[in-house]
TIVEXBA-597677 format. One record per residue (C-alpha): residue number from 1; residue in one letter; chain; x, y, z. Coordinates in Angstrom, 1 decimal. Example, Ala and Ser with C-alpha at 12.3 -4.5 7.8 and 13.67 -1.06 7.14 Angstrom:
2
1/a/A/12.3/-4.5/7.8
2/s/A/13.7/-1.1/7.1
//
This chain:
151
1/x/A/0.0/0.0/0.0
2/x/A/2.9/2.4/0.7
3/x/A/4.2/1.9/-2.8
4/x/A/0.8/2.6/-4.3
5/x/A/0.5/5.8/-2.3
6/x/A/4.0/6.9/-3.2
7/x/A/3.7/6.2/-7.0
8/x/A/0.2/7.2/-7.8
9/x/A/-3.0/8.8/-6.5
10/x/A/-5.4/6.5/-4.9
11/x/A/-9.0/7.6/-4.3
12/x/A/-11.5/5.4/-2.5
13/x/A/-15.0/6.2/-3.5
14/x/A/-17.8/5.0/-1.2
15/x/A/-20.5/6.3/-3.6
16/x/A/-21.3/6.1/-7.3
17/x/A/-18.9/7.6/-9.8
18/x/A/-19.7/11.1/-10.8
19/x/A/-20.5/11.6/-14.5
20/x/A/-17.2/12.6/-16.2
21/x/A/-15.1/12.4/-19.4
22/x/A/-11.3/12.0/-19.3
23/x/A/-9.2/12.5/-22.5
24/x/A/-6.8/9.6/-22.4
25/x/A/-5.1/10.3/-25.8
26/x/A/-6.0/12.0/-29.1
27/x/A/-9.5/10.6/-29.9
28/x/A/-9.6/8.3/-26.9
29/x/A/-12.0/9.1/-24.1
30/x/A/-12.7/7.4/-20.8
31/x/A/-16.4/8.0/-20.0
32/x/A/-17.9/7.5/-16.5
33/x/A/-21.6/7.2/-15.8
34/x/A/-22.7/8.8/-19.0
35/x/A/-25.1/6.8/-21.2
36/x/A/-25.3/8.9/-24.4
37/x/A/-22.5/10.1/-26.6
38/x/A/-23.2/11.8/-30.0
39/x/A/-20.5/11.2/-32.6
40/x/A/-20.4/13.4/-35.7
41/x/A/-18.1/13.9/-38.7
42/x/A/-18.7/16.0/-41.8
43/x/A/-18.1/14.0/-44.9
44/x/A/-16.0/15.2/-47.8
45/x/A/-14.9/14.1/-51.3
46/x/A/-11.3/14.0/-52.5
47/x/A/-10.5/13.8/-56.2
48/x/A/-7.5/11.7/-57.1
49/x/A/-5.9/12.3/-60.6
50/x/A/-3.0/9.9/-60.2
51/x/A/-2.0/7.7/-63.1
52/x/A/-4.3/9.6/-65.4
53/x/A/-7.3/8.0/-63.7
54/x/A/-9.9/10.4/-62.5
55/x/A/-11.7/9.0/-59.5
56/x/A/-13.3/10.4/-56.4
57/x/A/-12.8/9.0/-52.9
58/x/A/-15.0/10.0/-50.0
59/x/A/-14.8/10.3/-46.2
60/x/A/-18.3/9.4/-45.1
61/x/A/-20.5/11.4/-42.8
62/x/A/-21.0/10.1/-39.3
63/x/A/-24.0/11.0/-37.2
64/x/A/-24.5/8.4/-34.4
65/x/A/-25.8/8.4/-30.9
66/x/A/-24.1/5.7/-28.8
67/x/A/-25.9/4.4/-25.8
68/x/A/-23.9/2.5/-23.2
69/x/A/-25.1/1.7/-19.6
70/x/A/-21.8/0.5/-18.3
71/x/A/-20.4/2.5/-15.4
72/x/A/-17.1/3.2/-17.3
73/x/A/-16.1/2.6/-20.9
74/x/A/-13.6/3.9/-23.4
75/x/A/-14.4/5.1/-26.9
76/x/A/-11.9/5.6/-29.7
77/x/A/-13.2/8.2/-32.2
78/x/A/-12.8/7.8/-36.0
79/x/A/-10.6/10.3/-37.8
80/x/A/-11.8/13.9/-38.2
81/x/A/-14.8/13.2/-35.9
82/x/A/-16.1/14.8/-32.7
83/x/A/-17.9/13.5/-29.6
84/x/A/-20.6/15.7/-28.1
85/x/A/-21.1/14.7/-24.4
86/x/A/-23.3/16.8/-22.1
87/x/A/-23.0/19.8/-24.5
88/x/A/-19.1/19.6/-24.5
89/x/A/-17.3/18.9/-27.8
90/x/A/-14.3/16.6/-27.8
91/x/A/-12.3/16.6/-31.1
92/x/A/-9.8/14.3/-32.6
93/x/A/-6.8/15.8/-34.5
94/x/A/-6.3/12.7/-36.7
95/x/A/-7.0/13.5/-40.4
96/x/A/-8.6/10.9/-42.6
97/x/A/-6.9/9.2/-45.5
98/x/A/-9.9/8.8/-48.0
99/x/A/-8.5/5.4/-49.0
100/x/A/-9.0/4.0/-45.5
101/x/A/-11.2/6.4/-43.6
102/x/A/-12.7/4.4/-40.8
103/x/A/-16.3/4.8/-39.7
104/x/A/-16.4/2.4/-36.8
105/x/A/-16.4/3.7/-33.3
106/x/A/-14.4/1.4/-31.1
107/x/A/-15.8/0.8/-27.6
108/x/A/-13.9/-1.0/-24.9
109/x/A/-14.0/-1.4/-21.2
110/x/A/-11.3/-0.7/-18.6
111/x/A/-10.2/-3.4/-16.2
112/x/A/-8.9/-2.4/-12.7
113/x/A/-5.9/-4.6/-12.4
114/x/A/-5.1/-3.3/-8.9
115/x/A/-8.3/-4.7/-7.6
116/x/A/-8.0/-8.0/-9.4
117/x/A/-4.4/-8.5/-8.3
118/x/A/-5.5/-7.9/-4.7
119/x/A/-8.0/-10.7/-4.8
120/x/A/-6.2/-13.1/-7.1
121/x/A/-2.5/-12.3/-6.4
122/x/A/-1.2/-15.8/-6.9
123/x/A/-3.1/-16.5/-10.2
124/x/A/-0.7/-17.1/-13.1
125/x/A/-3.1/-15.5/-15.7
126/x/A/-2.6/-12.1/-14.1
127/x/A/1.2/-12.2/-14.0
128/x/A/1.7/-10.9/-17.5
129/x/A/-1.1/-8.3/-17.6
130/x/A/-0.6/-4.6/-17.4
131/x/A/-2.8/-1.8/-16.1
132/x/A/-3.8/-0.7/-19.6
133/x/A/-5.8/-3.8/-20.3
134/x/A/-9.1/-3.2/-22.1
135/x/A/-11.9/-5.6/-22.7
136/x/A/-14.5/-5.9/-25.5
137/x/A/-17.3/-6.2/-23.0
138/x/A/-18.0/-5.0/-19.5
139/x/A/-16.9/-7.3/-16.7
140/x/A/-19.3/-7.5/-13.8
141/x/A/-18.2/-9.1/-10.5
142/x/A/-19.2/-8.9/-6.9
143/x/A/-16.0/-8.8/-4.8
144/x/A/-15.7/-8.8/-1.1
145/x/A/-14.7/-5.5/0.6
146/x/A/-11.2/-4.2/-0.2
147/x/A/-9.1/-3.9/2.9
148/x/A/-7.2/-0.7/3.0
149/x/A/-4.4/0.0/5.4
150/x/A/-4.4/3.5/6.8
151/x/A/-1.4/5.4/8.1
//
């Protein structure tokens, strides 16, 4: 416990998580207790005249409302898109390549490795995992109370 306190902040919450959005990286958001996220992108066309072939590639419009009832989840925004969450706009700086402009919005779920390692400290499956692990679905578990040593 001393190492945890020395190396990082530890907040124990004895109540529900407050609704919040944390920017983890460009276009990657950690969302807590918010069920609706509006994702938008304005489409555009790019004309390519290479090799004397005249063709038009497009970056498609996106206008989706995501609903997720998990307590916490991560979303990765597609290029040139924005997320509107509780009237606040979050942008990504990544520009689209019209050849491979993605339209999928990746949703993943964080896994609290500190809690799992506390309860399953001698399990070999947890030995190679790091704290940045994300799952493709929410993990629900009822764990016994976490014992915290105070100073």
